[in-house]
C-alpha positions as CSV (number, residue, x, y, z in Angstrom):
1,M,79.3,-21.2,-56.3
2,A,79.8,-22.9,-53.2
3,T,81.4,-26.4,-52.4
4,I,78.7,-28.4,-50.3
5,V,79.5,-31.7,-48.9
6,F,76.9,-34.2,-48.0
7,T,77.0,-37.3,-45.9
8,E,75.3,-40.7,-45.6
9,L,73.5,-40.7,-48.6
10,E,71.1,-43.1,-50.3
11,G,71.7,-43.6,-53.6
12,W,68.5,-41.9,-55.0
13,E,69.4,-38.9,-53.0
14,E,72.2,-37.9,-55.1
15,P,70.4,-36.9,-58.4
16,Y,67.9,-35.4,-56.4
17,L,70.4,-33.1,-54.8
18,K,72.1,-32.2,-58.1
19,D,68.9,-31.0,-59.4
20,K,67.7,-28.9,-56.4
21,L,71.5,-27.5,-56.0
22,P,72.5,-26.7,-59.6
23,G,75.4,-24.2,-59.9
24,H,77.4,-25.6,-56.7
25,E,80.0,-28.1,-56.4
26,L,78.6,-30.9,-54.6
27,R,80.7,-33.5,-53.1
28,L,78.6,-36.5,-52.0
29,L,79.5,-39.4,-49.8
30,S,77.6,-42.7,-49.3
31,H,79.1,-42.9,-45.6
32,P,80.4,-40.9,-42.8
33,P,83.9,-39.1,-43.8
34,T,87.0,-40.7,-42.2
35,A,89.7,-38.4,-41.3
36,A,91.2,-38.8,-44.7
37,D,88.0,-37.9,-46.2
38,W,88.0,-34.6,-43.9
39,L,91.3,-33.9,-45.5
40,A,90.1,-34.2,-49.1
41,L,87.0,-32.2,-48.2
42,A,89.0,-29.1,-46.9
43,E,87.5,-26.6,-49.5
44,A,83.8,-27.2,-47.9
45,E,81.8,-24.2,-47.0
46,V,78.6,-26.0,-46.3
47,V,78.3,-29.2,-44.7
48,S,74.9,-31.5,-44.6
49,P,75.8,-34.4,-42.4
50,F,73.3,-37.1,-40.8
51,I,73.7,-38.5,-37.2
52,Y,76.3,-40.8,-37.8
53,T,78.7,-38.0,-39.3
54,Y,80.4,-36.2,-36.2
55,L,81.3,-32.6,-36.5
56,K,83.3,-32.2,-33.0
57,T,86.4,-30.0,-32.6
58,D,88.8,-32.5,-34.7
59,E,86.4,-32.5,-37.4
60,L,86.1,-28.5,-37.5
61,E,89.6,-28.3,-37.5
62,R,90.0,-30.4,-40.8
63,L,87.4,-27.8,-42.5
64,P,89.1,-24.1,-42.6
65,K,86.3,-22.5,-44.9
66,L,83.4,-24.1,-43.4
67,K,80.5,-21.8,-42.7
68,F,77.3,-23.6,-42.3
69,I,76.2,-27.0,-41.0
70,A,72.7,-28.1,-42.4
71,T,72.3,-31.3,-40.6
72,R,69.4,-33.7,-42.1
73,S,68.0,-34.5,-38.8
74,T,66.0,-33.0,-36.1
75,G,68.5,-33.6,-33.3
76,F,72.1,-32.6,-33.4
77,D,74.0,-34.3,-30.7
78,H,76.6,-35.4,-33.4
79,I,77.7,-31.5,-33.9
80,D,79.4,-29.6,-31.2
81,V,77.3,-26.5,-31.5
82,A,79.6,-24.5,-29.0
83,A,82.9,-25.1,-31.0
84,A,80.9,-24.4,-34.4
85,K,79.9,-21.2,-33.0
86,S,83.1,-20.3,-31.7
87,R,84.5,-20.5,-35.6
88,G,81.3,-18.5,-36.6
89,V,79.7,-21.5,-38.1
90,A,75.9,-21.3,-38.1
91,V,74.1,-24.7,-37.5
92,A,70.6,-25.7,-38.8
93,N,68.4,-28.5,-38.4
94,V,65.2,-30.0,-40.0
95,P,62.8,-29.3,-36.9
96,F,60.0,-31.1,-38.1
97,Y,59.2,-33.4,-41.1
98,G,56.9,-36.5,-40.0
99,E,54.3,-35.2,-37.7
100,N,51.4,-35.8,-40.1
101,T,53.0,-38.9,-41.3
102,V,53.3,-40.4,-37.8
103,A,49.9,-39.5,-37.1
104,E,48.5,-41.2,-40.2
105,H,50.5,-44.3,-39.0
106,T,49.0,-44.2,-35.7
107,W,45.4,-43.9,-37.2
108,A,46.2,-46.9,-39.5
109,L,47.0,-48.8,-36.6
110,I,43.8,-47.7,-34.5
111,L,41.7,-48.8,-37.4
112,A,43.2,-52.2,-37.8
113,L,42.5,-52.9,-33.8
114,S,39.1,-51.3,-34.2
115,R,38.0,-53.3,-37.4
116,K,40.0,-56.3,-36.9
117,I,42.1,-55.8,-40.3
118,L,45.1,-58.0,-39.4
119,Q,42.4,-61.1,-38.3
120,S,40.0,-60.6,-41.3
121,Y,43.1,-60.7,-43.6
122,E,44.9,-63.5,-42.2
123,R,41.3,-65.5,-42.6
124,T,40.8,-64.7,-46.0
125,E,44.4,-65.7,-46.9
126,R,43.4,-69.1,-45.6
127,G,40.4,-68.8,-47.9
128,N,38.1,-68.8,-45.2
129,F,35.6,-66.1,-45.8
130,Q,33.0,-66.9,-43.0
131,I,32.1,-63.7,-40.8
132,D,31.5,-64.2,-37.2
133,E,31.3,-62.5,-33.8
134,S,35.6,-63.2,-33.8
135,L,35.8,-60.3,-36.6
136,R,33.3,-58.0,-34.9
137,G,35.0,-54.6,-34.5
138,F,33.6,-51.5,-33.0
139,D,32.6,-47.7,-34.5
140,L,34.9,-44.9,-33.8
141,K,32.0,-42.4,-33.9
142,E,31.1,-41.1,-30.3
143,K,33.8,-42.8,-28.9
144,T,36.5,-40.9,-26.9
145,L,40.4,-41.0,-27.7
146,G,42.7,-40.0,-25.2
147,V,45.9,-38.5,-26.5
148,I,49.0,-38.5,-24.0
149,G,51.4,-35.7,-25.6
150,C,49.9,-33.0,-27.7
151,G,52.8,-31.4,-29.6
152,H,52.8,-31.3,-33.4
153,I,52.2,-35.3,-34.3
154,G,49.4,-34.9,-31.4
155,Q,47.7,-32.2,-32.9
156,H,47.4,-33.9,-36.0
157,V,46.1,-37.0,-34.3
158,V,43.5,-35.0,-32.7
159,R,42.2,-33.2,-35.9
160,I,41.9,-36.5,-37.7
161,A,39.8,-37.9,-34.6
162,K,37.2,-34.9,-34.8
163,A,36.9,-36.2,-38.6
164,F,35.6,-39.7,-36.9
165,E,33.5,-37.7,-34.6
166,M,35.1,-38.7,-31.4
167,N,35.4,-36.9,-28.3
168,V,38.8,-36.0,-27.5
169,L,40.8,-35.8,-24.1
170,V,44.4,-34.8,-24.0
171,F,47.0,-35.2,-21.4
172,D,50.0,-32.7,-21.7
173,A,52.4,-31.5,-19.1
174,K,52.1,-27.9,-21.0
175,P,48.4,-27.3,-21.3
176,N,47.4,-24.9,-24.1
177,P,43.7,-23.6,-23.6
178,A,43.9,-21.3,-26.7
179,L,44.8,-25.0,-28.9
180,A,42.0,-27.0,-27.0
181,Q,39.7,-24.4,-27.8
182,E,40.9,-24.3,-31.7
183,L,40.8,-28.3,-32.1
184,G,37.8,-28.9,-29.8
185,F,39.3,-31.2,-27.2
186,T,39.6,-31.3,-23.1
187,Y,42.7,-31.2,-21.1
188,V,42.3,-33.8,-18.3
189,S,44.8,-35.5,-16.0
190,L,46.5,-38.6,-16.9
191,D,44.4,-40.8,-14.4
192,T,41.0,-39.2,-15.8
193,L,42.1,-40.1,-19.6
194,L,43.0,-43.7,-18.4
195,K,39.4,-44.1,-16.9
196,E,37.5,-42.6,-19.7
197,A,39.2,-43.3,-23.1
198,D,38.2,-46.0,-25.3
199,V,41.3,-45.6,-27.5
200,I,44.7,-44.3,-26.0
201,T,47.5,-43.0,-28.1
202,L,51.1,-42.1,-26.8
203,H,52.8,-39.2,-28.6
204,A,55.1,-37.8,-25.6
205,P,59.0,-37.6,-25.7
206,Y,60.8,-40.2,-24.0
207,M,62.9,-38.7,-20.9
208,P,63.8,-39.7,-17.4
209,A,60.5,-38.1,-16.1
210,T,58.5,-40.4,-18.7
211,H,60.1,-43.3,-18.0
212,H,57.1,-45.7,-17.6
213,L,54.4,-43.2,-17.8
214,L,52.2,-46.0,-18.2
215,N,53.0,-48.6,-15.6
216,A,51.4,-51.5,-13.3
217,E,49.7,-49.0,-11.0
218,N,48.1,-46.6,-13.2
219,M,47.2,-49.2,-16.1
220,K,44.8,-50.8,-13.6
221,L,42.7,-47.4,-14.0
222,I,42.1,-48.1,-17.7
223,K,38.7,-48.5,-18.8
224,K,38.1,-52.2,-19.7
225,G,38.4,-53.2,-23.2
226,A,39.9,-50.0,-24.5
227,V,42.9,-50.4,-27.2
228,L,46.6,-48.7,-26.7
229,V,48.6,-47.4,-29.4
230,N,52.1,-46.5,-29.4
231,T,54.1,-44.8,-31.9
232,A,56.3,-42.6,-29.6
233,R,59.1,-44.4,-27.6
234,G,59.0,-47.8,-26.1
235,G,60.1,-47.0,-22.8
236,L,56.9,-44.9,-22.2
237,V,55.2,-48.1,-21.3
238,D,56.2,-50.9,-18.8
239,T,56.1,-54.0,-21.0
240,Q,55.2,-56.3,-18.1
241,A,52.3,-54.2,-17.1
242,L,51.2,-53.8,-20.6
243,V,51.2,-57.9,-21.2
244,K,49.3,-58.4,-17.8
245,A,46.6,-55.8,-19.1
246,L,46.3,-57.6,-22.1
247,E,45.9,-61.0,-20.3
248,N,43.4,-59.8,-17.8
249,G,41.3,-58.2,-20.4
250,T,41.7,-54.6,-19.5
251,L,43.1,-53.5,-22.8
252,S,41.4,-55.7,-25.8
253,G,44.0,-55.0,-28.2
254,A,47.9,-53.0,-28.9
255,G,49.1,-51.5,-31.5
256,L,52.9,-51.0,-31.3
257,D,55.4,-49.3,-33.6
258,V,57.9,-49.1,-30.6
259,L,58.8,-51.6,-28.2
260,E,60.7,-51.2,-24.9
261,E,63.7,-53.6,-25.9
262,E,64.5,-51.4,-29.0
263,C,68.0,-49.8,-29.0
264,N,68.5,-46.3,-28.2
265,I,66.9,-44.4,-31.1
266,R,67.8,-40.8,-31.2
267,E,66.2,-40.0,-34.5
268,E,63.7,-42.0,-36.6
269,G,65.7,-41.9,-39.4
270,E,68.4,-43.5,-38.2
271,V,66.7,-46.9,-38.3
272,L,67.3,-46.5,-42.1
273,S,70.8,-46.0,-41.8
274,P,73.5,-48.9,-42.4
275,E,75.4,-47.7,-39.3
276,F,72.4,-48.3,-37.0
277,H,72.1,-52.0,-38.1
278,K,75.8,-52.6,-37.6
279,S,75.2,-52.0,-33.8
280,C,71.6,-52.7,-33.6
281,D,70.1,-56.0,-34.3
282,L,66.4,-55.3,-33.9
283,K,65.2,-58.5,-35.2
284,T,67.3,-60.4,-32.6
285,L,66.4,-58.3,-29.7
286,I,62.7,-58.7,-30.0
287,A,62.8,-62.3,-31.5
288,D,61.4,-64.0,-28.4
289,H,59.1,-61.1,-27.4
290,V,56.1,-62.4,-25.9
291,L,53.7,-59.5,-27.4
292,L,54.6,-61.1,-31.2
293,S,52.8,-64.0,-30.5
294,R,49.5,-62.5,-29.4
295,D,46.8,-62.4,-32.1
296,D,45.4,-58.9,-30.3
297,V,48.5,-56.8,-30.5
298,I,49.9,-55.5,-34.0
299,I,53.6,-54.7,-34.2
300,T,55.4,-52.5,-36.9
301,P,59.0,-51.8,-37.1
302,H,59.4,-48.3,-36.2
303,N,57.9,-47.2,-39.4
304,A,55.4,-44.8,-38.5
305,F,58.0,-41.8,-40.1
306,N,58.7,-43.7,-42.9
307,S,57.0,-42.3,-45.9
308,K,58.2,-41.1,-49.1
309,E,56.8,-37.7,-48.4
310,A,58.5,-37.4,-45.2
311,I,61.8,-38.7,-46.4
312,V,61.8,-35.8,-49.0
313,R,60.8,-33.3,-46.6
314,I,63.9,-34.0,-45.0
315,L,66.0,-33.0,-48.1
316,D,63.6,-30.5,-48.9
317,T,64.3,-28.9,-45.9
318,T,67.9,-29.1,-45.9
319,V,68.2,-27.8,-49.2
320,A,66.1,-24.7,-47.9
321,N,68.2,-24.2,-44.9
322,I,71.3,-23.8,-47.4
323,Q,69.5,-21.7,-49.9
324,A,68.6,-19.6,-47.5
325,Y,72.0,-19.4,-45.7
326,L,73.5,-18.7,-49.3
327,V,71.2,-15.5,-49.6
328,G,72.3,-14.4,-46.4
329,K,69.0,-15.1,-44.2
330,P,69.6,-18.7,-42.6
331,Q,66.8,-20.4,-41.3
332,N,65.8,-23.3,-38.7
333,V,69.1,-22.2,-36.7
334,V,70.1,-23.8,-33.7
335,S,73.1,-21.7,-33.2
336,A,74.0,-18.7,-35.1
337,Q,77.2,-16.8,-36.0
């Protein structure tokens, strides 16, 4: 029997974990531990933190029996991996949990734009069932989808596009010819993608090199009337250039799950944490955002990752990581003993 500590849990997660890890002593906290909490948890062999639970040198020194850290996140900046390794503590993460989830939300936005779902709903809510040109959408079949970034999420987006019988162009910093052949898409330059795509969707990571990947200069290349979807990071798109492209008709619409003005979100699940909302008030940040008032823009609140299944996958992967460690075969390890 192992003593296993979980921190920053939602209420529903506690019975779920008790059911998945019978026979072990579970210590379940709804908050990031304080120094006093760590002293009371000194018997822990396994700790499963979320991103506001810091496991740095001071915390590790308070856990003399600790052997395994199973963070319920993809990122692990909240853990001093080098210090853990020096103490013989392995660290594992949840490498993937929402690739299909984010891809499906991407397509929800694409379909809402292509078939004017929001405008149709708002009209019928007012009791107006008149159909006219203002509600006329466009078919996706035989249109060209431009995917910027073809990692795990981008690949799911491509697979769905093929079901719609779309042509797919991809821009990616690391082309994979075998993948292109398997999924049936073509690698092109970013400029070519912008010129030819009817629908543009972003799935690239945000870093200094990708800041304003779409900007005032290259957005002039966009095929007139195209739509843009961003479920990745707001900073990939220059907001002022986006507004201008909508105003001059270069873009006929945009679907945005992320905005440039958001706080620095390290991990999608972070937006569900009470700790996040103590320091970041998204409502205030975007209250006066010009994009909110546009009929040709759909904005969702960084919710693309947030499905029941994706959240459960985080727990299931974490449980599997812990079970694998307990039988001597740790998995998803970012730093081994």
